[in-house]
C-alpha positions in Angstrom: 17.2 35.5 -70.0 18.5 33.1 -67.4 17.4 35.4 -64.7 13.7 35.3 -66.1 13.8 31.7 -66.2 15.0 31.4 -62.4 12.3 33.9 -61.7 9.6 31.9 -63.5 10.9 28.6 -61.9 10.4 30.3 -58.0 7.1 31.4 -59.0 6.2 27.9 -60.2 7.8 26.1 -57.1 5.7 28.5 -54.8 2.6 27.5 -56.6 3.4 23.8 -56.5 4.0 23.8 -53.0 0.7 25.8 -52.2 -1.1 23.2 -54.4 0.3 20.4 -52.4 -0.4 21.7 -48.9 -3.9 22.6 -50.2 -4.5 19.1 -51.5 -3.2 17.5 -48.4 -5.2 19.6 -46.0 -8.0 19.0 -48.0 -7.6 15.3 -47.7 -7.0 15.4 -44.0 -10.2 17.4 -43.7 -12.3 14.9 -45.6 -10.6 12.2 -43.5 -11.5 13.8 -40.4 -15.1 14.4 -41.7 -15.3 10.9 -42.6 -14.1 9.7 -38.9 -16.5 12.3 -37.3 -19.8 10.1 -35.8 -22.8 10.0 -37.7 -25.8 8.3 -36.7 -27.9 7.9 -33.4 -25.7 8.1 -30.2 -28.2 6.2 -28.1 -28.4 3.2 -30.7 -24.6 3.2 -30.9 -24.5 3.4 -27.2 -26.7 0.3 -26.8 -24.5 -1.6 -29.6 -21.3 -0.8 -27.5 -23.0 -2.2 -24.4 -23.7 -5.4 -26.3 -20.3 -5.6 -27.4 -18.9 -5.1 -24.0 -20.9 -7.8 -22.5 -20.3 -10.2 -25.2 -16.4 -10.2 -24.8 -15.8 -7.7 -27.5 -14.7 -5.0 -25.2 -12.0 -3.3 -27.6 -14.7 -2.9 -30.5 -17.1 -1.6 -27.5 -14.3 1.0 -26.4 -13.7 2.3 -30.2 -17.5 2.6 -30.5 -17.7 4.4 -27.3 -14.8 6.9 -28.3 -16.4 7.4 -31.6 -19.5 8.6 -30.2 -17.6 11.1 -27.9 -15.8 12.6 -30.8 -19.3 14.4 -31.4 -20.8 14.3 -28.0 -18.2 14.9 -25.5 -20.4 15.6 -22.8 -22.5 12.4 -23.0 -21.6 11.4 -19.5 -23.3 8.0 -19.7 -21.2 7.0 -22.4 -18.1 8.2 -20.9 -18.8 6.7 -17.6 -19.4 3.2 -19.2 -16.1 3.7 -21.2 -14.4 4.2 -17.9 -16.1 1.3 -16.6 -14.7 -1.0 -19.2 -11.3 0.3 -18.6 -11.6 -0.6 -15.1 -12.8 -4.1 -16.0 -9.7 -4.6 -18.1 -7.3 -3.4 -15.3 -6.5 -0.1 -17.0 -7.1 1.9 -13.9 -5.4 5.1 -14.8 -7.4 5.4 -17.9 -10.6 4.9 -16.0 -9.7 7.5 -13.2 -8.9 9.9 -16.0 -12.5 9.4 -17.7 -14.1 9.7 -14.4 -12.3 12.9 -13.5 -13.5 14.4 -16.8 -17.1 13.7 -15.9 -16.9 14.8 -12.1 -15.2 18.0 -13.4 -18.2 18.9 -15.3 -20.8 17.4 -13.1 -20.1 16.5 -9.5 -23.9 15.6 -8.8 -23.6 12.3 -10.8 -23.8 9.6 -8.0 -23.2 6.6 -10.3 -20.0 8.3 -11.5 -18.9 8.6 -7.9 -19.7 5.3 -7.1 -17.9 3.7 -10.1 -14.8 5.9 -9.4 -14.5 4.6 -5.8 -14.9 1.1 -7.1 -12.2 1.7 -9.5 -9.8 2.7 -6.7 -10.7 -0.3 -4.6 -10.1 -2.7 -7.5 -6.7 -0.8 -8.4 -5.8 -1.8 -4.6 -5.9 2.1 -3.7 -8.2 2.0 -0.7 -6.9 5.3 0.6 -7.8 7.0 -2.6 -11.1 5.2 -2.7 -11.7 6.6 1.1 -10.8 10.0 0.0 -13.4 9.9 -2.9 -15.8 8.5 -0.7 -15.6 11.5 1.7 -16.0 14.0 -1.3 -19.0 12.1 -2.7 -20.6 12.4 0.6 -20.5 16.1 0.7 -23.0 16.0 -2.4 -24.8 13.0 -1.0 -24.7 13.2 2.7 -26.6 10.1 3.9 -26.7 8.1 0.8 -26.5 4.5 1.6 -24.7 3.3 -1.2 -21.9 5.9 -0.8 -21.6 5.2 2.9 -21.4 1.7 2.4 -18.7 2.0 -0.2 -17.0 4.7 2.4 -17.0 1.7 5.2 -15.6 -0.8 2.8 -12.7 1.5 1.9 -12.3 2.4 5.6 -12.2 -1.4 6.3 -9.7 -1.9 3.7 -7.2 0.4 5.1 -7.3 -1.3 8.5 -5.3 -4.3 7.2 -3.0 -6.6 9.2 -0.5 -5.3 7.1 -0.9 -2.0 8.6 -1.0 -3.2 12.1 1.2 -6.2 11.9 3.3 -6.5 8.6 1.4 -9.2 7.2 1.4 -9.7 3.0 -0.3 -7.1 1.2 -2.8 -8.3 -1.6 -5.8 -6.7 -3.1 -7.8 -5.3 -0.2 -11.3 -5.4 -1.1 -13.6 -8.2 -2.6 -14.5 -7.5 -6.1 -18.3 -6.6 -6.4 -20.4 -8.7 -8.9 -22.7 -5.7 -10.0 -22.5 -5.4 -13.8 -19.1 -7.0 -14.3 -19.0 -9.9 -16.7 -17.5 -13.0 -15.3 -14.5 -13.2 -17.4 -13.6 -9.7 -16.3 -13.8 -10.6 -12.5 -11.7 -13.5 -13.3 -9.1 -11.2 -14.9 -9.3 -8.9 -12.0 -8.6 -11.8 -9.4 -5.6 -12.8 -11.4 -4.0 -9.3 -10.6 -3.6 -10.5 -6.8 -0.2 -11.2 -5.7 -0.2 -13.7 -2.7 3.4 -14.2 -2.5 6.3 -11.8 -1.3 9.9 -12.3 -0.9 11.7 -9.4 1.1 15.0 -8.7 2.3 16.0 -5.9 4.9 19.1 -4.7 6.7 19.8 -2.3 9.5 23.0 -0.9 10.7 23.2 0.6 14.5 26.3 2.9 15.1 27.1 3.5 18.7 28.7 6.8 19.9 31.2 4.6 22.3 31.7 1.3 23.9 30.2 -1.1 21.0 31.0 -1.5 17.3 28.5 -1.2 14.8 25.9 -3.9 14.8 24.3 -5.3 11.9 20.9 -6.9 11.6 19.7 -8.7 8.2 16.5 -10.4 7.4 15.2 -12.5 4.6 11.5 -13.4 4.6 9.1 -15.3 2.6 5.3 -14.5 3.0 2.1 -15.9 1.6 -1.5 -14.7 1.7 -4.2 -17.5 2.0 -7.8 -17.4 2.4 -7.3 -18.2 6.2 -4.8 -15.3 6.7 -0.9 -14.7 6.3 2.1 -16.8 7.0 5.6 -15.2 6.9 8.8 -17.4 7.4 11.8 -15.4 8.2 15.5 -15.7 8.9 17.3 -13.2 10.9 21.1 -13.0 10.3 22.8 -10.6 12.7 26.5 -9.7 13.4 26.8 -8.3 16.8 29.5 -8.1 19.7 31.9 -9.7 17.2 29.9 -12.6 16.7 27.4 -14.0 13.9 24.2 -15.5 14.8 20.9 -16.7 13.0 17.2 -17.1 14.1 14.5 -18.8 12.2 10.7 -17.5 13.0 7.5 -18.1 11.8 4.6 -15.5 11.8 0.9 -16.4 11.2 -2.0 -13.9 11.0 -5.2 -16.0 11.0 -8.4 -14.7 10.4 -11.0 -15.4 13.2 -14.0 -13.6 12.2 -15.0 -10.3 10.6 -13.0 -7.6 12.3 -11.1 -9.9 14.2 -7.7 -11.6 13.6 -4.6 -13.0 15.5 -0.9 -12.8 15.6 1.2 -16.1 16.4 4.8 -16.3 16.4 7.5 -19.1 17.1 11.2 -18.6 16.7 14.4 -20.9 17.3 17.9 -20.4 17.4 21.1 -21.9 18.3 23.1 -18.6 18.9 24.0 -16.9 22.1 22.8 -13.6 20.2 19.2 -14.9 20.2 16.9 -16.8 22.7 16.7 -20.5 22.4 13.1 -20.1 21.5 10.7 -17.2 21.4 6.9 -17.4 20.9 4.0 -15.0 21.1 0.3 -14.6 20.6 -2.1 -11.4 20.0 -5.7 -11.0 19.2 -6.8 -7.7 17.2 -10.3 -6.5 17.0 -11.7 -3.7 15.1 -13.9 -1.3 17.1 -16.3 1.7 16.3 -15.3 4.9 15.1 -12.4 3.4 13.2 -10.6 2.2 16.3 -8.7 -1.2 16.8 -7.4 -2.7 20.0 -5.3 -5.7 20.9 -4.0 -7.8 23.6 -1.1 -10.4 23.7 2.0 -11.7 25.1 5.5 -12.7 24.1 8.0 -15.1 25.7 11.7 -15.3 25.3 13.3 -18.6 26.6 17.1 -18.2 27.6 18.4 -20.4 30.8 14.9 -18.9 32.0 12.1 -17.5 30.4 11.1 -13.8 30.2 7.4 -13.0 29.8 6.4 -9.8 28.0 3.0 -8.4 28.1 1.7 -6.2 25.5 -1.2 -4.7 23.6 -2.0 -1.9 21.2 -4.7 0.8 20.6 -4.8 2.0 17.0 -7.0 4.8 15.4 -7.5 5.0 11.5 -8.3 8.4 10.7 -8.6 8.7 6.8 -5.2 8.5 5.4 -3.6 8.8 9.1 -2.7 5.8 11.2 -2.0 6.3 15.0 -0.9 3.4 17.1 0.2 3.2 20.9 1.8 -0.1 22.0 3.2 -0.5 25.7 5.2 -3.5 26.8 5.1 -4.6 30.5 8.0 -7.1 31.7 7.7 -8.4 35.2 11.3 -9.0 36.8 13.3 -9.4 40.1 13.5 -5.7 40.2 9.8 -5.3 39.7 7.6 -4.4 36.5 9.4 -2.8 33.8 7.4 -0.6 31.4 8.2 0.9 27.8 6.1 2.1 25.0 6.0 3.3 21.4 3.7 5.8 19.5 3.6 5.5 15.8 2.1 7.8 13.2 1.8 7.0 9.5 0.5 9.3 6.8 -0.6 7.0 3.9 -0.9 8.1 0.2 -2.4 5.5 -2.1 -2.1 2.1 0.0 -0.4 0.4 2.9 2.8 0.1 0.9 3.0 4.0 0.4 3.4 6.3 3.5 5.5 8.4 5.6 6.1 7.2 9.3 7.5 8.4 12.5 8.0 6.3 15.8 8.8 7.8 19.1 9.4 5.6 22.3 10.7 5.6 25.8 12.0 2.7 27.8 13.5 -0.6 26.7 11.7 -4.0 26.1 13.2 -7.4 25.6 10.8 -7.8 22.8 12.5 -4.9 20.6 15.7 -4.8 22.3 16.9 -8.5 22.8 19.5 -7.8 20.1 21.4 -5.1 21.8 23.0 -6.9 24.9 24.0 -10.2 26.3 20.9 -12.6 26.8 21.2 -12.9 30.6 21.7 -9.3 31.4 18.8 -8.5 33.8 19.5 -5.0 34.0 18.5 -4.0 30.5 14.8 -3.9 31.1 15.3 -1.4 33.5 17.5 1.1 31.4 16.4 4.5 30.4 16.0 5.1 27.0 14.5 7.4 24.5 14.3 6.8 20.6 12.9 8.6 17.5 12.8 7.5 13.9 11.4 8.4 10.7 10.7 6.4 7.6 9.5 6.5 4.1 8.0 3.6 2.1 6.9 3.5 -1.5 6.0 0.9 -4.3 6.1 0.8 -8.2 2.7 1.6 -9.9 2.2 -2.1 -10.4 2.5 -2.8 -6.9 5.1 -5.5 -7.7 8.0 -3.9 -5.9 8.3 -1.9 -2.5 11.1 -0.2 -0.8 11.6 1.3 2.5 14.1 3.4 4.3 14.2 4.3 7.8 16.7 6.8 10.0 16.6 6.7 13.8 18.3 8.2 16.8 18.4 6.5 20.2 19.6 8.0 23.6 20.1 5.1 25.9 21.7 4.1 29.2 24.8 2.1 29.1 23.8 -1.4 30.4 27.0 -1.6 32.8 27.4 1.9 33.7 23.8 3.1 34.6 23.5 6.9 34.8 25.6 7.4 31.8 24.2 7.5 28.1 25.2 6.8 24.6 24.0 7.6 21.3 22.9 5.1 18.6 22.4 6.0 15.1 20.4 3.7 13.2 19.6 3.4 9.2 17.5 0.6 7.9 16.7 -0.4 4.2 14.2 -2.9 2.8 12.9 -4.2 -0.4 10.0 -6.6 -1.4 8.8 -8.3 -4.6 5.4 -9.5 -4.9 4.4 -12.5 -7.4 1.3 -14.7 -8.0 
């Protein structure tokens, strides 16, 4: 009898579980059916647009998502949804929606344009440039896409790339179809202030003990250009020394800016004063050229003449900078070739520098101030660096490794090796 009861109990439990599962499944199905979109998608789309432009963006997005549950290929709806995400600063969500559309229909010019603008607002000019290049394959001579490509290219050609100024949102925010309060929110994401620290150590194969170079800087971006104040704190040749510098990058005109520098020090490790000036000008075919000078004032003043030729080829950056230093023994020359492969913006890249010769501008830290022979020393250098930032662009890091083969100052004809390691960190804020 007991076994029979147990058997009946087991059967009852199975039936009970089955009923519970069936009941819940039916309930979830009914809920799902209730959530499924019903009605005219065009009417609901118009309602969503009205909500979005009347500061009820969250309600608008909920409505747009509801429409897409039944009409996932209603691309106008998804494109507008992506645009509202971009207006709110949710650039990754916007990017995902734009990609869904273009994956199904690559002939939608409005989607390409909106996707490019999204990357510009996200401070990703290199991604915007890549998107514009893809879009032009479908719309080869379209004026709007060409203008967006030009804006993206110009946004990669920043003083931050050529001269190390403060990074900020690189493109102006277009006014087309963006509510005023949205534009204001986007502008609030600009971080105009930067605090940074860097440190480098040079290890010599012989003769010298390791030399350490440290720097602390503060930078600010203004409507007139960038300003950077920096303190250089070195330990070299058994001594400590400090130098204070200010760099200015004033805007002169469209496609033209300048570099101005002034530094002062009371240490024998640095010149008493240093100053410099340079003019940068954008040229056709994504080229940029500059010409300028530097001056280092010890007991006497050493003048250095320099310039650069730079080519921005998509995400690639090439630049050559020579230095010419007149002296008692004739004209000393040196030069550096730089290459950078950018990813999303000017903070994220891999770089290589190769150079020959010595310039007091770059090598003033190595030896005693009044040693005239250093400008004529033979030297070859190579270094590689990697730089990256957080997704919100607030923090940026960098690391660089290098090797230098250099003639010994007091024993010309013989060489030593110098191994270098440098690290840097910056934080940006409003």
